[in-house]
C-alpha positions in Angstrom: -14.5 -20.0 0.6 -10.7 -19.9 0.5 -10.8 -21.5 -2.9 -12.2 -18.2 -4.2 -8.8 -16.6 -3.6 -6.8 -19.3 -5.4 -6.7 -17.2 -8.6 -5.1 -19.1 -11.5 -2.5 -17.3 -13.5 -4.2 -16.5 -16.9 -1.0 -17.4 -18.8 -1.1 -21.0 -17.4 -4.7 -22.0 -17.9 -6.4 -23.3 -21.0 -6.7 -20.7 -23.7 -9.8 -20.5 -25.8 -10.6 -18.2 -28.7 -14.1 -17.5 -27.3 -15.7 -14.7 -25.3 -15.2 -14.8 -21.6 -18.0 -16.0 -19.4 -19.0 -12.7 -18.0 -21.6 -14.1 -15.6 -19.1 -16.5 -14.0 -16.4 -13.8 -13.7 -18.9 -11.5 -12.0 -20.0 -14.2 -9.6 -16.4 -14.9 -8.6 -15.6 -11.2 -8.3 -18.7 -10.6 -6.1 -17.8 -13.5 -3.8 -14.3 -12.2 -3.3 -15.6 -8.7 -2.8 -18.0 -9.9 -0.1 -15.0 -11.4 1.8 -12.8 -8.3 1.5 -15.4 -5.6 2.0 -15.7 -6.0 5.8 -12.0 -5.6 6.2 -12.1 -2.4 4.2 -15.0 -1.0 6.2 -13.1 -1.8 9.4 -10.0 -0.1 8.1 -12.0 3.0 7.2 -13.5 3.0 10.7 -10.1 2.8 12.3 -8.7 5.5 10.0 -11.4 8.0 10.8 -11.1 7.4 14.6 -7.3 7.7 14.5 -7.7 11.2 13.1 -10.0 12.1 16.0 -7.9 10.6 18.9 -4.3 10.8 17.8 -3.6 13.8 20.0 -5.4 12.3 23.0 -4.5 9.5 25.3 -1.3 7.6 24.6 -2.9 4.4 25.7 -5.4 4.6 22.8 -2.5 5.1 20.5 -1.0 1.9 21.8 -4.2 0.1 20.9 -3.8 1.2 17.3 -0.2 0.0 17.3 -1.1 -3.4 18.7 -3.9 -3.8 16.1 -1.4 -2.9 13.3 1.1 -5.4 14.6 -1.5 -8.2 14.7 -2.8 -7.2 11.2 0.7 -7.1 9.7 1.5 -10.5 11.1 -1.7 -11.8 9.6 -0.7 -10.6 6.1 2.0 -13.3 6.0 -0.8 -15.8 5.5 -2.8 -13.7 3.1 -3.5 -14.4 -0.6 -2.2 -12.9 -3.8 -5.7 -12.5 -5.4 -5.8 -9.4 -7.6 -8.7 -7.9 -5.6 -6.6 -8.1 -2.4 -4.0 -5.6 -3.7 -6.1 -2.6 -2.7 -6.9 -3.7 0.9 -3.3 -4.8 1.5 -1.7 -1.5 0.5 -4.5 0.4 2.3 -3.3 -1.3 5.5 0.3 -0.4 4.8 -0.7 3.2 4.0 -2.7 3.4 7.3 0.3 2.0 9.2 2.6 4.7 7.7 0.0 7.3 8.8 0.0 6.0 12.3 3.8 5.9 12.3 4.1 9.4 11.1 1.6 11.0 13.5 2.1 9.0 16.6 3.8 10.9 19.4 4.1 8.3 22.1 6.5 5.8 20.4 10.1 5.6 21.2 12.8 5.2 18.6 13.1 1.4 18.8 9.3 0.9 18.5 9.2 3.2 15.5 12.0 1.2 13.8 10.4 -2.1 14.5 7.0 -0.9 13.2 8.4 0.5 10.0 10.4 -2.7 9.4 7.1 -4.7 9.7 5.4 -2.3 7.3 8.1 -2.6 4.8 8.3 -6.4 5.1 4.5 -6.7 4.7 4.5 -4.5 1.6 7.3 -6.4 0.0 5.5 -9.7 0.7 2.9 -8.8 -2.0 5.7 -8.9 -4.7 6.5 -12.5 -3.7 3.3 -13.5 -5.7 3.2 -13.7 -9.5 2.3 -10.4 -11.2 -1.5 -9.8 -10.9 -3.7 -7.5 -13.0 -7.2 -6.3 -12.3 -9.7 -9.1 -12.0 -12.1 -9.0 -14.9 -10.3 -5.9 -16.5 -12.0 -3.4 -14.2 -10.6 0.0 -15.3 -11.9 1.9 -12.2 -10.3 -0.7 -9.9 -7.0 -0.3 -11.8 -7.1 3.5 -11.6 -7.8 3.3 -7.8 -4.9 0.9 -7.3 -2.5 3.0 -9.3 -3.4 6.1 -7.3 -3.1 4.1 -4.1 0.4 2.9 -5.0 1.5 6.5 -5.8 0.2 7.7 -2.4 2.1 4.9 -0.8 5.3 5.9 -2.5 4.9 9.5 -1.2 4.0 8.3 2.3 7.2 6.3 2.4 9.2 9.4 1.6 7.4 11.3 4.4 8.2 8.7 7.1 12.0 8.8 7.4 13.8 7.5 10.5 17.2 9.2 10.7 19.9 8.8 13.3 23.6 9.8 13.6 24.8 6.2 13.8 22.6 3.9 11.9 22.6 0.3 13.2 22.1 -2.9 11.3 18.3 -2.7 11.5 18.2 0.8 10.1 20.5 -0.1 7.3 18.4 -3.1 6.5 15.3 -0.9 6.5 16.8 1.6 4.1 17.6 -1.3 1.7 14.0 -2.6 2.0 12.6 0.8 1.4 14.7 1.4 -1.7 13.7 -2.0 -3.1 10.0 -1.3 -2.3 10.1 2.1 -4.1 11.5 0.3 -7.2 8.9 -2.4 -7.0 6.0 0.1 -6.6 7.2 2.0 -9.6 7.3 -1.2 -11.6 3.8 -2.2 -10.4 2.4 1.2 -11.5 4.1 0.9 -14.8 2.6 -2.6 -15.4 -0.9 -1.5 -14.4 -0.5 1.6 -16.6 0.2 -0.5 -19.6 -3.3 -2.1 -19.3 -4.9 1.3 -18.6 -3.2 3.3 -21.4 -1.5 0.9 -23.9 -0.1 3.7 -26.1 1.1 6.0 -23.3 4.5 5.9 -21.7 4.1 4.2 -18.3 6.6 6.6 -16.8 4.4 9.6 -17.6 1.5 7.9 -15.8 3.8 7.3 -12.7 4.9 11.0 -12.7 1.3 12.2 -13.3 0.1 10.3 -10.3 2.9 11.8 -8.1 2.5 15.3 -9.4 -0.7 16.4 -7.6 0.5 15.2 -4.2 4.0 16.6 -4.6 2.6 20.0 -5.7 0.3 20.1 -2.6 3.2 19.3 -0.3 5.4 21.9 -1.8 2.7 24.5 -1.5 2.3 23.7 2.2 4.2 26.2 4.4 5.1 23.5 6.9 6.7 21.4 4.1 8.7 24.5 2.9 9.9 25.2 6.5 11.1 21.6 6.8 12.9 21.7 3.5 14.6 25.0 4.4 15.6 23.5 7.8 17.0 20.4 6.2 19.1 22.5 3.8 20.4 24.6 6.6 
């Protein structure tokens, strides 16, 4: 089954001036989807339960943190299949959500968890560039929206201290690099979605709804005023 995820780079395989074998592509796509779908369902289950219990017992919160650490360690051995992009960044987005809303973590635990999240997100870009498997436009749109949400979530989870240590400085460098790579990924995917549109406009249009919603939030305005003062 692991051979399904050994996706060959289209630029390094035999090129034929003939229509693609749609039936074979659909079969391979369905096989990969069947392996990834249970992980997505489990992540959705954990996400909904975290919203329900995050203000409850701190011991339950530690269970989520432990699950995240095990999952992020497992991503080191994951694949670079195009269909794995969504589940990988959904995991990172969920981890940032846990990091942002958890109230029982001390400073060092927060730093270590965010460092793991950043390293796991950056590991995706160690693979060759991947596009949507089979040219699925809906999948591309979902992944572009997900990457924009991840970029915003990174900005919302900031760890600040008066005297930043080596780990914090390394995290800031990783986060800056990750933001650049996310913007580049969105631009590449946008080229396939909208060939005649400026990719930067797609990136900004993906960010605009979320930023507008945050600015209209009274809590966001209060934090912005407090930071300025």
